[in-house]
C-alpha positions in Angstrom: 171.1 -57.4 -80.6 170.9 -56.5 -84.2 169.3 -59.5 -85.9 167.4 -61.7 -83.4 166.0 -64.1 -86.0 169.4 -64.9 -87.4 170.9 -65.3 -83.9 168.0 -67.7 -83.0 168.6 -69.7 -86.2 172.3 -70.1 -85.4 171.5 -70.8 -81.8 169.1 -73.6 -82.8 171.7 -75.0 -85.2 174.3 -75.2 -82.5 171.8 -76.8 -80.1 170.9 -79.4 -82.8 174.6 -80.2 -83.3 174.8 -81.0 -79.6 176.8 -78.0 -78.5 176.7 -77.4 -74.8 175.2 -74.5 -72.9 178.6 -72.8 -72.5 179.3 -72.9 -76.2 175.9 -71.4 -77.0 176.2 -68.7 -74.3 179.7 -67.8 -75.7 178.3 -67.7 -79.2 175.6 -65.2 -78.1 178.1 -63.0 -76.2 180.6 -62.9 -79.0 177.8 -61.8 -81.3 177.2 -58.8 -79.2 174.3 -59.9 -76.9 174.3 -58.5 -73.5 173.7 -60.7 -70.5 170.0 -59.8 -70.3 169.6 -60.4 -74.1 171.4 -63.8 -73.7 169.0 -64.8 -70.9 166.0 -63.7 -73.0 167.1 -65.6 -76.0 167.9 -68.8 -74.1 164.6 -68.6 -72.3 162.7 -68.1 -75.6 164.6 -70.6 -77.7 164.8 -73.4 -75.1 161.4 -72.8 -73.6 162.8 -72.2 -70.2 161.6 -69.9 -67.5 163.5 -66.7 -67.0 164.8 -67.9 -63.6 166.3 -71.0 -65.2 167.8 -69.1 -68.1 169.2 -66.5 -65.7 170.8 -69.1 -63.5 172.3 -70.8 -66.6 173.8 -67.6 -67.9 174.8 -66.1 -64.5 176.8 -69.2 -63.5 178.5 -69.7 -66.9 182.2 -69.3 -67.4 181.4 -66.9 -70.3 179.8 -64.3 -68.0 182.1 -65.1 -65.0 183.7 -61.7 -65.4 180.4 -59.9 -64.7 179.1 -62.3 -62.0 180.8 -60.6 -59.0 179.6 -57.1 -60.0 176.1 -58.4 -60.6 176.0 -60.1 -57.2 177.2 -57.0 -55.4 174.5 -55.0 -57.2 171.8 -57.6 -56.3 172.9 -57.5 -52.6 172.7 -53.7 -52.5 169.2 -53.8 -54.0 168.1 -56.3 -51.4 169.6 -54.2 -48.5 167.9 -51.1 -49.9 164.5 -52.9 -50.0 164.8 -54.1 -46.4 165.2 -50.5 -45.1 
């Protein structure tokens, strides 16, 4: 994420224009934000908890291509912790 203040400014403008969550998430991804960076920016800009922001990003169509892999990784971590 090269220029966080500029991204936040554009993010806030999109939000003020009434753009939906999906459009904002897509904007951040196309500007080079990773999934984690997108979650952090959404939490910070919308004053959400990280859990809420993660759920919003994780279930978005924009990050649908990464969802299955992320869920497998999460499941393997849980299994490893139970051992």
